[in-house]
C-alpha positions, 0 to 999 in steps of 0.5 A: 951336490956334484953327484946329484947334478950327474945324476940328474943330467944321467937320467935325463939323458937316459929318458930322452934317448928312451923318447928317442928310441920310441919315435925311431920305432914308431916311425919305422913301423908307420913306413913299413906298415903303411895305412895298415899302422893306422888301421891297427891305431884305430883298433887297438885306440892305443899306440903302445898296445897297436905298436906291440901287435905290428912288433908281434906280427914282424916276429911271427912273420920273422919265423915263416920261411918265405920264398919266391915262386920258380918261375913255372909255378908263377906262369901256372897261376898266371895262367890259372888267373886268366882263366878264372877272369874270363868265367868271371862273366858267366859265373860271377859269385863262383868266380869270387869263391875261386879267386879266394881258393887261389890267392891262398894256394899262392900264399901256402906256397910262398910259405904263409900259413893259410891253415888258421883264421882269415884275420891271422892270415891278413895280419901274417900278409900284412907284414910284407904287403901292408898296401895290399893287405887292405885289398884282402880283406875288402875282398874277403869281405865281400866274398862273405856277402856274396855267400849269404846272397847280398852282393852285387855283381859289382860288387863281385867285380870289385872283389875280383879286382881286390883279390888281384891286386894282393896275388900280383903281388904274391905272385911277383913276390913284392914285384909287378907281374905282367900289368904295367905300373899304370894299370896296377896303380889305376887298379890299386887306387880304384880298389881303395877308393870303392867301397 
């Protein structure tokens, strides 16, 4: 009889331990992925499947050799972005396309594989940049509409703002670039509230 009680207690303790471990993992994934966690949950419709996908993204990301940019490369990219932004008024369609190319070049230089489909690149970026990955998705969607002639100048402006959010984060390796914090926060706020 005592052995049965001990066995039941051990089983209960193991069950509680497993439950606590899952809750801890879920909390860490929610904190680490932020809004991306909710997006994947909505897409998967199941917490276990969503968390499995996010853990797989982390495993894949851990295999990359992500590196910061050299100061000279950061400055060159900043100058290229500033030149690109100045061209927007005269060539908004072309500028958004060039912004997309420039962002992918920075990703490649940082160590991200970019010779895969867009969704894979976005998933890879979401591990280290979960807040701005949605900007990347939004910019990509607008860029695709623009290639079909279905994007207004305002849409293109929003795409450029979205690309800039990810560009700034990638350029600084997660740190701020020249933008001061209030401007960066305002830009991210506008990017997430704009269509």
